[in-house]
LUMBAFI-833212 format. One line per 10 residues: number of its first residue (from 1); their letters; for each residue x, y, z of N, C-alpha, C, O. Coordinates in Angstrom, 3 decimals. Layout:
REM residues N
NUM	A	X/Y/Z/X/Y/Z/X/Y/Z/X/Y/Z  ... $
This chain:
REM residues 262
1	MFKNIIKGLK	121.457/-153.726/53.838/122.696/-153.816/54.733/123.276/-151.933/53.746/123.868/-151.067/54.392  123.066/-151.818/52.853/123.695/-150.548/52.252/122.827/-149.308/53.020/123.311/-148.314/53.561  121.605/-149.621/52.915/120.814/-148.868/53.735/121.169/-148.344/54.654/121.353/-147.138/54.823  121.293/-149.102/55.279/121.847/-148.924/57.178/122.987/-148.250/57.228/123.133/-147.417/58.123  123.938/-148.464/56.348/125.313/-147.680/56.596/125.220/-146.456/56.413/125.951/-145.625/56.952  124.425/-146.244/55.730/123.858/-144.604/54.739/123.231/-143.654/56.318/123.535/-142.577/56.830  122.245/-144.748/56.654/121.546/-144.293/57.675/122.855/-144.182/58.862/122.605/-143.260/59.637  123.921/-144.749/59.129/124.770/-144.975/60.594/125.554/-143.609/60.190/125.823/-142.913/61.169  125.928/-143.147/59.062/126.924/-141.847/58.013/125.624/-141.356/58.809/125.618/-141.380/60.040  124.695/-140.980/58.184/123.781/-139.726/58.188/123.701/-139.416/60.062/123.765/-138.221/60.350 $
11	AYADGFSLIG	123.613/-140.082/60.874/124.045/-140.014/62.344/124.867/-139.361/63.092/124.905/-139.361/64.323  125.762/-138.605/62.107/126.682/-137.797/62.779/126.194/-136.366/62.306/126.715/-135.345/62.756  125.001/-136.337/61.224/124.524/-134.812/61.267/124.264/-133.747/62.391/123.337/-134.064/63.137  124.757/-132.790/62.618/124.514/-132.324/63.515/125.167/-132.840/65.039/124.353/-132.813/65.962  126.138/-133.165/65.273/126.514/-133.562/66.276/127.403/-132.751/67.016/127.398/-132.926/68.235  128.214/-131.846/66.514/128.523/-130.885/67.020/127.853/-129.559/67.788/128.381/-128.729/68.529  126.297/-129.713/67.249/125.068/-128.820/67.762/124.921/-129.332/68.765/125.174/-128.664/69.767  124.423/-130.814/68.933/123.741/-131.558/69.437/124.408/-131.157/70.847/123.897/-130.603/71.820  126.020/-131.727/70.584/127.033/-132.180/72.203/126.797/-130.520/72.820/126.547/-130.338/74.012  126.879/-129.735/72.145/127.185/-128.076/72.658/125.242/-128.008/73.407/124.947/-127.688/74.558 $
21	KLKLWQFFLV	124.550/-128.300/72.610/123.543/-127.719/73.805/122.633/-128.861/74.455/121.460/-128.630/74.747  123.292/-130.226/74.690/122.885/-130.864/75.688/124.099/-130.542/77.045/123.995/-130.972/78.194  125.131/-129.741/76.544/126.211/-129.198/77.681/126.988/-131.048/78.059/127.275/-131.482/79.175  127.152/-131.835/76.599/127.737/-132.961/76.936/129.642/-132.785/76.996/130.359/-133.610/77.561  130.099/-131.683/76.365/131.562/-131.574/76.746/132.063/-132.240/78.146/132.922/-133.119/78.207  131.537/-131.803/79.004/132.168/-132.379/80.813/132.502/-133.659/80.496/133.580/-134.214/80.713  131.016/-134.339/79.698/131.777/-136.056/79.936/132.524/-136.280/79.171/132.912/-137.448/79.196  132.997/-135.591/78.350/134.275/-135.990/77.126/135.501/-136.006/78.107/136.294/-136.934/77.953  135.709/-135.245/78.929/137.389/-134.865/79.441/137.568/-135.553/79.285/138.056/-135.735/78.170  137.363/-136.964/80.363/138.301/-138.016/80.486/139.231/-139.012/79.653/140.380/-139.450/79.614 $
31	PMAISFIIAG	137.787/-139.102/78.908/137.549/-140.252/77.489/138.610/-140.154/76.794/139.330/-141.021/76.296  138.685/-138.523/76.790/139.176/-137.579/75.247/140.940/-137.749/75.674/141.720/-138.043/74.767  141.541/-137.509/77.320/142.317/-137.819/77.603/142.667/-139.339/77.491/143.678/-139.717/76.900  141.820/-140.152/78.060/141.944/-141.693/77.853/142.682/-141.909/76.227/143.819/-142.351/76.063  141.865/-141.541/75.260/141.963/-141.747/74.034/143.495/-141.402/73.237/144.250/-142.136/72.600  143.577/-139.691/73.654/145.136/-139.241/73.492/146.031/-140.223/73.841/146.373/-141.020/72.969  146.654/-140.353/75.406/147.033/-141.186/76.220/147.795/-142.773/75.463/148.938/-143.092/75.138  146.401/-143.475/75.432/146.752/-144.680/75.280/147.253/-144.739/73.173/148.185/-145.448/72.793  146.512/-143.975/72.292/147.028/-143.366/70.926/148.669/-143.260/70.873/149.353/-143.871/70.051  149.181/-142.392/71.879/150.708/-142.162/72.163/151.409/-143.252/72.452/152.538/-143.515/72.040 $
41	IVGLAAYGLS	150.647/-143.979/73.263/151.619/-145.431/73.471/151.539/-146.288/72.437/152.557/-146.881/72.079  150.297/-146.495/71.783/150.558/-147.513/70.399/151.646/-146.586/69.426/152.619/-147.217/69.015  151.562/-145.340/69.089/152.267/-144.894/68.183/154.176/-145.232/68.585/155.056/-145.227/67.724  154.409/-145.504/70.130/155.786/-145.409/70.496/155.724/-146.749/70.432/156.726/-147.168/69.853  155.000/-147.608/70.764/155.203/-148.989/70.648/156.094/-149.853/69.108/156.975/-150.654/68.799  154.771/-148.698/68.434/154.767/-149.066/66.662/156.685/-148.397/66.257/157.573/-148.870/65.548  156.646/-147.730/66.719/158.452/-147.285/66.461/159.254/-147.496/66.902/160.368/-147.287/66.422  158.965/-148.153/68.337/160.364/-148.949/69.005/160.078/-150.035/69.003/161.055/-150.668/69.403  159.234/-150.706/68.769/159.431/-152.089/67.930/159.050/-152.736/67.236/158.590/-153.865/67.407  159.205/-151.949/66.010/159.590/-152.173/64.421/160.723/-152.561/64.332/160.764/-153.541/63.588 $
51	DNLANLISKL	162.085/-152.170/64.883/163.268/-152.434/64.603/163.520/-153.890/65.411/164.471/-154.413/64.829  163.092/-154.728/66.458/162.815/-156.083/66.966/162.462/-156.938/65.960/163.182/-157.670/65.281  161.056/-156.739/65.929/160.633/-157.574/64.966/161.279/-157.545/63.452/161.331/-158.641/62.896  161.761/-156.441/62.749/162.168/-156.190/61.660/163.779/-157.450/61.563/164.075/-158.186/60.622  164.364/-157.307/62.625/165.722/-158.261/62.901/164.933/-159.698/62.972/165.335/-160.589/62.224  163.979/-159.921/63.721/163.978/-161.384/63.772/163.067/-161.600/62.143/163.510/-162.545/61.490  161.925/-160.853/61.500/161.850/-161.086/60.194/163.482/-161.469/59.171/163.559/-162.463/58.449  164.110/-160.914/59.262/165.138/-160.253/58.274/166.085/-161.883/58.196/166.815/-162.396/57.347  165.524/-162.350/59.765/166.524/-163.843/59.833/166.412/-164.765/58.634/167.279/-165.450/58.090  165.242/-164.622/58.387/164.282/-165.557/57.029/165.076/-165.266/55.992/164.870/-165.935/54.979 $
61	WIWEWGKDGF	165.905/-164.480/55.953/166.375/-164.497/54.676/167.644/-164.291/54.802/168.199/-163.309/55.297  168.510/-166.054/53.947/169.540/-166.598/54.480/170.657/-166.302/53.378/171.771/-166.810/53.507  170.332/-165.418/52.214/171.133/-164.717/51.232/171.760/-163.464/51.889/171.308/-162.682/52.725  173.024/-163.529/51.199/173.452/-162.157/51.317/173.391/-161.289/50.422/173.626/-160.123/50.741  173.005/-161.670/48.840/173.000/-160.424/48.005/171.241/-159.881/48.667/170.594/-160.813/49.144  170.599/-158.578/48.680/169.804/-158.246/48.707/169.269/-158.168/50.304/168.122/-158.117/50.748  170.462/-158.180/50.922/169.850/-158.428/52.549/169.416/-157.505/52.964/168.623/-157.727/53.880  169.623/-156.036/52.609/169.393/-154.876/53.094/168.249/-154.065/52.377/167.880/-152.920/52.635  167.688/-155.086/51.239/166.515/-154.550/50.519/165.790/-155.694/51.522/164.935/-155.141/52.214  165.879/-156.882/51.741/164.896/-157.600/52.653/164.508/-156.684/54.230/163.406/-156.473/54.737 $
71	YTVAEWISGL	165.879/-156.284/54.699/165.374/-155.775/55.870/164.438/-154.442/55.989/163.686/-154.234/56.941  164.564/-153.779/55.135/163.841/-152.576/54.686/162.411/-152.609/54.463/161.488/-151.821/54.666  162.559/-154.161/53.820/160.820/-154.396/53.723/160.330/-154.862/54.816/159.133/-154.734/55.072  161.148/-155.452/55.597/160.693/-156.297/56.626/160.596/-155.287/58.140/159.947/-155.646/59.122  161.125/-154.410/58.086/160.870/-153.118/59.021/159.858/-152.482/58.129/158.813/-152.600/58.768  159.645/-152.011/57.264/158.418/-151.331/57.065/156.961/-152.154/57.571/156.036/-151.726/58.261  157.151/-153.425/56.969/156.203/-154.385/57.577/155.719/-154.808/59.072/154.574/-154.857/59.522  156.934/-155.089/59.678/156.720/-155.102/60.995/156.176/-153.501/62.137/155.618/-153.497/63.234  156.565/-152.539/61.413/155.648/-150.898/61.808/154.781/-151.343/61.227/154.114/-151.661/62.211  154.149/-151.675/60.343/152.540/-151.248/59.677/151.704/-152.353/60.755/150.782/-152.004/61.491 $
81	SILLLGFILY	152.240/-153.707/60.660/151.622/-154.565/61.775/151.847/-154.453/62.836/151.247/-155.393/63.358  152.478/-153.756/63.801/152.532/-153.422/64.964/151.552/-152.067/65.550/151.189/-151.846/66.706  151.287/-151.275/64.292/150.787/-150.499/64.349/149.361/-150.576/64.311/148.568/-149.825/64.878  149.023/-151.951/63.297/147.244/-152.180/62.896/146.430/-152.823/63.776/145.206/-152.783/63.899  147.837/-153.826/64.778/147.106/-154.884/65.873/147.142/-153.768/66.971/146.465/-154.165/67.920  147.663/-152.533/67.211/147.844/-151.652/68.100/146.417/-150.691/67.997/145.828/-150.168/68.943  146.167/-150.650/66.983/144.976/-150.043/66.451/144.233/-150.619/67.022/143.508/-150.035/67.828  144.149/-151.839/66.836/142.728/-152.632/67.194/142.585/-152.857/68.480/141.448/-152.972/68.937  143.800/-152.969/69.368/143.819/-152.951/70.739/143.393/-151.142/71.444/142.809/-150.990/72.517  143.696/-150.371/70.848/143.340/-148.900/71.328/141.862/-148.444/70.981/141.329/-147.522/71.599 $
91	KHLVMALSAP	141.319/-149.034/70.110/140.129/-148.347/70.107/138.900/-149.253/71.457/138.066/-148.786/72.233  139.215/-150.211/71.266/138.613/-151.335/71.984/138.802/-151.107/73.468/137.850/-151.406/74.189  140.341/-150.420/74.252/141.032/-150.085/75.489/139.959/-148.483/75.859/139.530/-148.137/76.960  139.809/-147.904/74.757/139.302/-146.142/75.100/137.786/-146.446/74.912/137.012/-145.667/75.469  137.257/-147.495/74.185/136.179/-147.841/74.577/134.871/-148.258/75.289/133.666/-148.007/75.266  136.101/-149.318/76.171/136.024/-150.094/77.255/136.224/-148.946/78.473/135.295/-148.869/79.276  137.295/-148.113/78.647/137.522/-147.790/80.014/136.707/-146.125/79.972/136.788/-145.247/80.831  135.844/-146.096/78.504/135.414/-144.795/78.913/133.405/-144.936/79.081/132.468/-144.138/79.099  133.590/-146.535/79.181/132.036/-147.115/79.683/131.589/-146.163/80.432/130.699/-145.426/80.010  132.121/-146.009/81.667/131.536/-145.168/82.384/130.972/-143.840/82.399/130.094/-143.492/83.188 $
101	FMSPVSERIE	131.523/-143.055/81.455/131.382/-141.595/81.188/130.643/-141.531/80.369/129.944/-140.519/80.430  130.315/-142.626/79.017/129.429/-142.700/77.932/127.878/-142.630/78.476/126.952/-141.952/78.030  127.895/-143.658/79.718/126.475/-143.783/79.221/125.168/-142.676/80.003/123.946/-142.700/79.852  125.862/-141.954/80.678/125.312/-140.935/81.181/125.162/-139.737/79.735/124.353/-138.811/79.676  126.256/-140.132/78.616/125.915/-138.903/77.464/124.674/-139.881/76.427/123.919/-139.317/75.635  124.683/-140.832/76.567/123.465/-141.060/75.673/121.947/-141.305/76.610/120.795/-141.021/76.282  122.339/-141.782/77.564/121.174/-141.173/78.597/120.256/-139.483/78.476/119.067/-139.161/78.472  121.354/-138.855/78.403/121.213/-137.164/78.166/120.548/-137.259/76.541/119.676/-136.415/76.331  120.753/-137.854/75.800/120.165/-137.899/74.632/119.150/-138.861/74.228/118.284/-138.545/73.413  119.206/-139.922/74.711/117.670/-139.795/74.837/116.879/-139.667/75.725/115.926/-140.440/75.827 $
111	KHFYPNARNH	117.117/-138.518/76.698/115.925/-137.888/77.745/115.613/-136.778/76.677/114.453/-136.375/76.760  116.320/-136.224/75.755/116.436/-135.282/74.446/115.464/-135.262/73.860/114.448/-134.582/74.008  115.809/-136.244/72.939/114.891/-136.937/71.800/113.033/-137.451/72.165/111.890/-137.305/71.733  114.107/-138.353/73.655/112.096/-139.337/73.381/112.118/-139.043/75.003/112.438/-140.089/75.569  112.023/-138.605/75.389/111.546/-138.004/76.950/110.456/-139.198/77.718/110.154/-139.356/78.901  110.121/-139.786/76.706/109.137/-140.517/77.224/109.730/-142.000/77.332/109.019/-142.672/78.079  110.565/-142.552/76.933/110.770/-143.719/76.038/111.163/-144.448/77.400/111.374/-145.658/77.473  111.226/-143.678/78.325/111.480/-144.734/80.065/110.497/-145.474/80.289/110.537/-146.395/81.106  109.437/-145.158/79.564/107.950/-145.663/79.990/107.280/-146.973/79.221/106.440/-147.859/79.374  108.413/-146.372/78.139/107.710/-147.631/77.105/109.001/-148.832/76.979/108.639/-150.006/76.902 $
121	IEHRDTSNME	110.237/-148.576/76.963/111.269/-149.496/76.834/112.063/-149.869/78.113/112.506/-149.116/78.979  112.133/-151.269/78.010/112.861/-151.816/79.160/113.938/-151.216/79.589/114.953/-151.271/78.896  113.935/-150.290/81.227/115.574/-149.890/81.595/116.218/-150.513/82.756/115.810/-150.715/83.900  117.203/-150.736/82.236/117.989/-151.559/83.669/119.080/-150.233/84.037/119.752/-149.493/83.319  118.914/-150.328/85.309/119.550/-149.032/86.203/121.090/-150.191/86.706/121.096/-151.307/87.226  122.322/-149.210/86.221/123.338/-149.691/86.167/124.798/-149.232/87.273/124.685/-148.023/87.480  125.722/-149.635/87.810/126.164/-149.048/88.339/127.638/-148.613/87.778/128.077/-149.480/87.024  128.413/-147.630/87.928/129.771/-147.067/87.628/130.649/-148.983/87.107/130.862/-149.058/85.897  130.908/-149.791/87.623/131.425/-150.346/87.887/130.878/-151.350/86.891/131.389/-151.652/85.813  129.918/-151.753/87.346/129.035/-152.516/86.248/128.815/-152.264/84.927/128.444/-153.075/84.079 $
131	QLWRGLRINL	129.111/-150.864/84.760/129.222/-150.206/83.191/130.724/-150.418/82.948/131.012/-150.875/81.842  131.568/-150.203/83.663/132.811/-150.731/82.850/132.973/-152.055/83.047/133.860/-152.369/82.254  132.637/-153.008/83.636/132.896/-154.421/83.193/131.772/-154.692/82.077/132.025/-155.774/81.545  130.869/-154.227/81.649/130.175/-154.198/80.866/131.032/-154.205/79.377/131.353/-155.074/78.568  131.247/-152.413/79.521/132.099/-152.321/78.990/133.936/-153.088/78.424/134.530/-152.712/77.413  134.368/-153.985/79.241/135.071/-154.664/79.281/134.963/-156.010/78.727/135.833/-156.536/78.033  133.854/-156.541/79.067/133.570/-157.976/78.530/132.765/-157.619/76.997/133.035/-158.509/76.190  131.993/-156.713/76.498/132.095/-156.685/75.257/133.413/-156.248/74.162/133.656/-156.783/73.080  134.042/-155.288/74.715/134.942/-155.011/73.987/135.923/-156.397/73.947/136.560/-156.627/72.919  135.998/-157.136/74.893/137.292/-157.761/74.956/136.914/-159.637/73.907/137.578/-160.557/73.431 $
141	RNIAYEFAIT	135.445/-159.242/74.060/134.599/-160.628/72.960/134.913/-159.720/71.361/135.574/-160.213/70.448  134.372/-158.542/71.319/134.967/-158.080/69.990/136.455/-158.053/69.696/136.756/-158.250/68.518  137.299/-157.873/70.436/138.795/-157.687/70.229/139.100/-159.356/69.523/139.366/-159.524/68.333  139.007/-160.305/70.386/138.749/-161.650/69.861/138.501/-162.133/68.410/139.207/-162.686/67.566  137.216/-161.704/68.458/136.321/-161.709/66.819/137.291/-160.814/65.732/137.341/-160.970/64.512  137.850/-160.081/66.349/138.699/-158.832/65.818/139.705/-159.223/64.581/139.740/-158.973/63.376  140.499/-159.961/65.505/142.239/-160.392/65.345/141.675/-161.335/64.695/141.865/-161.199/63.486  140.711/-162.753/65.117/140.629/-163.574/64.164/140.023/-163.694/62.819/139.911/-164.709/62.130  139.529/-162.081/62.483/139.086/-162.036/61.037/140.263/-160.905/60.147/140.272/-160.651/58.943  140.811/-160.595/60.790/141.427/-159.369/60.508/142.779/-159.633/59.827/143.163/-159.347/58.693 $
151	IPLLLLSFIP	143.462/-160.337/60.967/144.843/-160.722/60.732/144.937/-161.838/59.172/145.608/-161.491/58.200  144.145/-163.157/59.206/143.824/-163.428/57.781/144.122/-162.043/56.733/145.193/-161.775/56.188  142.770/-161.242/56.641/142.845/-160.588/55.730/143.841/-159.627/55.793/144.533/-159.421/54.796  143.959/-159.202/56.499/145.661/-158.763/56.251/146.419/-159.421/55.883/147.058/-158.916/54.960  146.807/-160.700/56.240/147.994/-161.436/55.646/147.921/-161.386/53.525/148.727/-161.252/52.604  146.471/-161.583/53.690/145.609/-161.687/52.331/145.866/-160.594/51.302/146.048/-160.731/50.093  145.838/-159.154/52.244/146.049/-158.036/51.215/147.445/-157.582/50.658/147.684/-156.544/50.039  148.437/-158.724/51.060/150.184/-158.612/50.479/149.656/-159.144/48.929/150.212/-158.439/48.086  148.684/-160.250/48.237/148.942/-160.414/47.649/148.488/-159.154/46.146/147.573/-158.333/46.089  149.343/-159.421/45.339/149.523/-158.475/44.745/148.054/-158.173/43.586/147.589/-159.118/42.949 $
161	VVGIVFTVLA	147.639/-157.161/43.500/145.944/-156.391/42.388/144.893/-156.883/43.676/144.737/-156.100/44.612  144.277/-158.039/43.675/143.295/-158.873/44.557/143.537/-158.427/46.086/142.568/-158.672/46.805  144.864/-157.695/46.863/144.902/-157.743/47.875/144.175/-156.445/48.191/144.124/-156.162/49.388  143.623/-155.633/47.362/143.130/-154.202/47.736/141.543/-154.623/48.519/140.934/-154.202/49.502  141.317/-155.610/47.542/139.443/-156.212/48.031/139.918/-156.553/49.576/139.538/-155.883/50.537  140.815/-157.704/49.681/141.034/-157.704/51.402/141.513/-156.481/52.268/141.244/-156.729/53.443  141.875/-155.749/52.188/142.594/-154.312/52.858/141.021/-153.845/52.972/140.575/-153.580/54.088  140.002/-153.726/51.550/138.448/-152.895/52.277/138.049/-153.942/53.365/137.672/-153.576/54.478  138.139/-155.202/53.023/136.873/-155.907/54.252/137.757/-156.348/55.256/137.451/-157.189/56.101  138.737/-155.845/55.180/139.499/-155.802/56.630/139.405/-154.072/57.267/139.586/-153.785/58.450 $
171	FIVQAYYAGF	139.133/-153.228/56.335/138.591/-152.174/56.901/137.211/-152.012/57.389/136.959/-151.288/58.352  135.877/-152.988/56.433/134.725/-152.944/57.019/134.672/-153.978/58.358/133.678/-154.017/59.084  135.631/-154.642/58.542/135.270/-155.488/59.586/135.687/-154.541/60.922/134.903/-154.115/61.770  137.120/-154.339/60.868/136.980/-152.569/61.999/136.101/-151.795/61.939/135.492/-151.531/62.976  135.837/-151.341/61.038/134.472/-150.245/61.147/133.202/-151.081/62.095/132.654/-150.522/63.045  132.978/-151.998/61.808/131.822/-152.584/62.379/132.164/-152.944/63.788/131.391/-152.818/64.738  133.373/-153.399/63.844/133.222/-153.449/65.507/133.866/-152.646/66.626/134.218/-152.944/67.768  133.898/-151.596/65.957/133.893/-149.812/66.477/132.923/-149.537/66.190/132.781/-148.568/66.935  131.724/-149.630/65.471/130.537/-149.061/65.779/129.690/-149.896/66.908/128.990/-149.323/67.743  129.844/-151.388/66.828/129.412/-152.309/67.767/129.719/-151.599/69.177/128.710/-151.531/69.879 $
181	GNIDYTLERH	130.649/-151.163/69.638/131.365/-150.881/70.542/130.556/-149.379/71.205/130.151/-149.266/72.362  130.487/-148.549/70.352/129.659/-147.059/70.669/128.240/-147.138/70.640/127.603/-146.247/71.201  127.271/-148.667/69.704/126.482/-148.537/70.074/125.872/-149.287/71.359/124.804/-149.105/71.943  126.978/-150.244/71.610/126.576/-150.596/73.027/126.451/-149.944/74.017/125.977/-150.529/74.991  126.805/-148.561/74.148/127.040/-147.818/75.470/125.068/-147.330/75.758/124.495/-147.198/76.839  124.374/-147.139/74.065/122.676/-147.009/74.906/122.145/-148.573/75.219/121.353/-148.818/76.129  122.778/-149.727/74.204/122.285/-150.759/74.810/122.409/-151.350/76.347/121.470/-151.975/76.839  123.375/-151.162/76.916/123.671/-151.210/77.761/122.857/-150.624/79.064/122.892/-151.053/80.217  122.290/-149.776/78.659/121.192/-149.408/79.760/119.513/-150.065/79.334/118.499/-149.598/79.852  119.497/-150.782/78.693/118.375/-151.705/77.860/118.271/-153.480/77.967/117.572/-154.464/78.212 $
191	FTYRDSVNFV	119.124/-153.135/77.704/119.300/-154.928/77.292/120.781/-155.826/77.860/121.938/-155.429/78.000  120.159/-157.157/78.096/121.577/-158.091/78.622/122.398/-157.832/77.421/122.196/-157.165/76.407  123.297/-158.493/77.798/124.635/-158.837/77.131/124.495/-159.098/75.774/124.815/-158.411/74.805  123.591/-160.980/75.896/123.465/-161.585/74.892/122.473/-160.594/73.621/122.603/-160.533/72.398  121.349/-159.818/74.694/120.485/-159.224/73.750/121.383/-158.249/72.929/121.475/-158.081/71.713  121.912/-157.756/73.808/122.635/-156.638/73.010/123.590/-157.133/71.565/123.326/-156.689/70.448  124.611/-158.025/71.802/125.083/-158.715/70.422/123.769/-158.719/69.589/123.683/-157.853/68.719  122.891/-159.456/69.726/121.754/-160.402/68.925/121.436/-158.896/67.937/121.499/-158.996/66.712  121.015/-157.190/68.755/120.666/-156.645/68.254/121.589/-155.740/67.359/121.258/-155.056/66.391  122.919/-155.920/67.968/124.028/-155.560/66.489/123.645/-156.387/65.527/123.296/-155.909/64.448 $
201	KRHRGIAIGI	123.639/-157.726/65.732/123.455/-158.401/64.401/123.048/-158.167/63.593/123.331/-158.204/62.396  121.917/-157.740/64.455/120.375/-157.500/63.080/120.505/-156.084/62.218/119.877/-155.857/61.184  121.375/-155.248/62.804/121.634/-154.269/62.633/123.274/-153.756/62.323/123.988/-152.999/62.980  123.571/-154.574/60.919/125.355/-154.438/60.949/125.434/-153.320/60.546/126.055/-152.439/61.140  124.762/-153.146/59.368/124.895/-152.174/58.320/125.208/-150.613/59.184/126.052/-149.774/58.870  124.216/-150.557/60.369/123.900/-149.213/61.601/125.849/-149.433/61.609/126.735/-148.782/61.055  125.874/-150.242/62.206/127.704/-150.315/63.183/128.569/-150.105/62.330/129.602/-149.513/62.641  128.336/-150.553/61.042/129.360/-150.554/60.031/128.951/-148.682/59.618/129.963/-147.985/59.540  128.118/-148.226/59.470/127.941/-146.852/59.428/128.623/-145.989/60.174/129.341/-145.054/59.818  128.347/-146.367/61.225/129.059/-145.605/62.403/130.864/-145.534/62.693/131.758/-144.744/62.996 $
211	GIVFMGMLFI	130.622/-146.935/62.361/132.558/-146.923/62.402/133.063/-147.012/61.817/134.230/-147.362/61.990  132.392/-146.683/60.368/133.273/-145.972/59.083/133.859/-144.508/59.449/134.814/-144.160/58.755  133.430/-143.623/60.422/133.602/-142.498/60.465/134.111/-142.418/61.188/135.027/-141.616/61.004  134.086/-143.070/62.616/135.129/-143.323/63.799/136.575/-143.675/63.286/137.625/-143.267/63.782  136.417/-144.614/62.061/137.826/-145.278/61.789/138.398/-143.831/61.091/139.512/-143.416/61.409  137.513/-143.070/60.076/138.142/-141.873/59.178/138.883/-140.629/60.299/139.911/-139.953/60.259  137.928/-140.752/61.106/137.993/-139.721/62.177/139.844/-140.021/62.869/140.769/-139.246/63.115  139.720/-141.182/62.950/141.260/-141.386/63.655/142.485/-141.148/62.901/143.521/-140.897/63.516  142.463/-141.211/61.409/143.418/-140.460/60.676/143.756/-139.364/60.435/144.662/-138.976/59.697  142.783/-138.598/61.268/143.110/-136.574/61.234/143.846/-137.019/62.436/143.377/-137.683/63.361 $
221	PIIGVILVLP	145.476/-136.421/62.272/145.860/-136.239/63.229/145.717/-135.057/64.758/145.545/-133.838/64.779  145.857/-135.933/65.755/146.056/-135.363/67.074/144.415/-134.557/67.120/144.296/-134.260/68.309  143.470/-134.208/66.575/141.970/-133.701/67.044/141.402/-134.924/66.629/140.502/-135.341/67.358  141.798/-135.839/65.307/140.960/-136.815/65.754/140.841/-137.827/66.728/139.806/-138.323/67.173  141.792/-138.033/66.956/142.108/-139.016/68.090/140.951/-138.375/69.685/140.354/-139.105/70.476  140.991/-136.858/69.678/140.239/-136.267/70.370/139.151/-136.156/70.247/138.572/-136.646/71.217  138.832/-135.957/69.899/137.182/-136.217/69.071/136.369/-137.138/68.735/135.173/-136.849/68.720  136.791/-138.488/68.378/136.438/-139.473/67.755/135.197/-139.666/68.715/134.063/-139.841/68.271  135.511/-139.618/70.135/134.568/-140.740/70.909/133.247/-139.533/71.068/132.069/-139.854/70.917  133.672/-138.191/71.378/132.639/-137.719/71.372/131.158/-137.744/70.345/129.991/-137.951/70.676 $
231	FSVTAASRVT	131.914/-137.364/68.644/130.821/-137.535/67.777/130.852/-138.342/67.961/129.980/-138.396/68.828  131.526/-140.121/67.771/130.474/-141.349/67.587/129.578/-142.034/68.513/128.881/-142.987/68.164  129.596/-141.592/69.594/128.721/-142.000/70.914/127.903/-141.282/70.458/127.005/-141.989/70.001  127.560/-139.571/70.226/126.388/-138.614/70.065/126.009/-139.672/69.015/125.754/-140.799/69.439  125.943/-139.442/67.720/125.697/-140.304/66.832/124.989/-141.958/66.837/124.071/-142.436/66.170  125.967/-142.609/68.017/125.545/-143.660/68.080/124.254/-143.779/68.583/123.281/-144.429/68.200  124.407/-143.155/69.353/123.319/-143.184/70.387/121.890/-142.061/69.800/121.057/-142.018/70.706  121.674/-141.639/69.199/120.749/-141.133/68.397/120.147/-142.425/67.489/119.080/-142.966/67.778  120.879/-142.783/66.498/120.717/-143.601/65.540/120.358/-145.193/66.674/119.243/-145.537/66.283  120.523/-145.576/67.100/120.602/-147.028/68.164/119.150/-146.436/68.860/118.209/-147.139/68.492 $
241	LEQMINEENL	118.816/-145.563/69.576/117.889/-145.480/70.191/116.307/-144.939/69.061/115.145/-144.934/69.469  116.640/-144.653/68.038/115.368/-144.636/66.742/115.055/-146.282/66.735/114.027/-146.807/67.163  116.375/-147.058/66.053/116.149/-148.554/65.760/115.168/-149.001/67.244/113.951/-149.180/67.219  115.781/-149.082/68.105/114.865/-149.662/69.350/113.550/-149.384/69.004/112.849/-150.206/68.414  113.147/-148.215/69.352/111.748/-147.747/69.091/110.865/-148.097/67.985/109.698/-148.482/68.062  111.604/-147.906/66.911/111.153/-148.632/65.724/110.988/-150.017/65.687/110.018/-150.507/65.108  111.924/-150.774/66.304/111.180/-152.323/66.573/110.371/-152.493/67.795/110.307/-153.669/68.151  109.596/-151.471/68.698/109.332/-151.463/69.348/107.764/-151.073/68.939/106.724/-151.051/69.597  108.068/-150.786/67.588/106.639/-150.081/67.106/105.802/-149.021/67.931/104.575/-149.053/68.014  106.744/-147.935/68.623/106.187/-147.138/69.563/105.842/-145.748/68.563/106.554/-145.471/67.598 $
251	KLPDPHKTQI	104.892/-145.106/68.877/104.711/-144.153/67.889/105.451/-142.588/68.721/104.766/-141.567/68.653  106.533/-142.535/69.302/107.320/-141.367/69.221/107.792/-140.738/68.578/108.294/-141.158/67.536  107.834/-139.109/69.036/108.347/-138.418/68.192/109.347/-138.942/67.546/110.117/-139.688/68.150  109.518/-138.673/66.283/110.770/-138.614/64.812/111.903/-137.991/64.939/112.163/-137.058/64.180  112.907/-138.448/66.057/114.129/-137.420/66.764/114.772/-136.630/65.106/115.634/-135.752/65.149  114.248/-137.072/63.920/115.065/-136.207/63.335/114.484/-134.906/62.575/115.014/-134.118/61.793  113.169/-134.996/63.122/112.246/-133.957/63.291/111.985/-132.727/64.559/111.148/-131.828/64.649  112.977/-133.106/65.346/113.634/-132.268/66.445/114.194/-131.375/66.185/115.296/-131.834/65.883  114.257/-129.953/66.031/114.843/-128.830/65.886/116.224/-128.811/66.955/116.026/-128.453/68.116  117.486/-129.170/66.562/118.507/-128.386/67.575/118.798/-127.655/67.976/119.634/-127.495/68.866 $
261	NA	118.107/-126.893/67.360/118.250/-125.477/68.041/117.176/-124.718/68.050/117.049/-123.583/67.591  116.420/-125.370/68.579/114.526/-124.985/68.964/114.890/-124.795/70.163/114.061/-124.484/71.018 $
């Protein structure tokens, strides 16, 4: 597992150079706009709804003493909770709506590193609508699982001292599903829905590694939200293709030996 996490992290190496070399920026313009708009909506929702939720929570405190302090805590918890839940929705909405634009990116990367792979690995031709539906299906599935796992972990994270363990686990879960969505842009072209789910389960570490950087970039104000998809999709495509070829035992050139600046 740990080895695969490192592999997922290393997949980001030379990402900027690869995007420029293959002229991929044109495919990212719409997804970057989608990412920026949805992030703005989530931020405004967290700011606007925190007071309303705080008012509801503060009613649980029936005593007069400490009421103001409890409201302050309730307001902080409300804003953080809305922001975290919105964060989950944000990344899956962005990945789902960007599917028709990300599939061509993954395909170009495949042709660059493995020009003969199409002759050796099963290939599925899909339309933009099929890619969008596939993206929605995968991400709706992941949202359901992520909410079911993350919410209990977040509640447990408020336990003093040991809560940090549950916070880390919640982050890992978030990273896994973020990596899952990015990996599926490549799997969509080769595998059915069920086969794709099974592939990611076999390579959980890689999904987590991809997702860790994805999540980390979102903490960079403005720039992170704009650039997170280009770098994550590029990295996920490279490492996913490598794993697919390894599983098929194909004797194709090692992508890490391909010189990007050649």
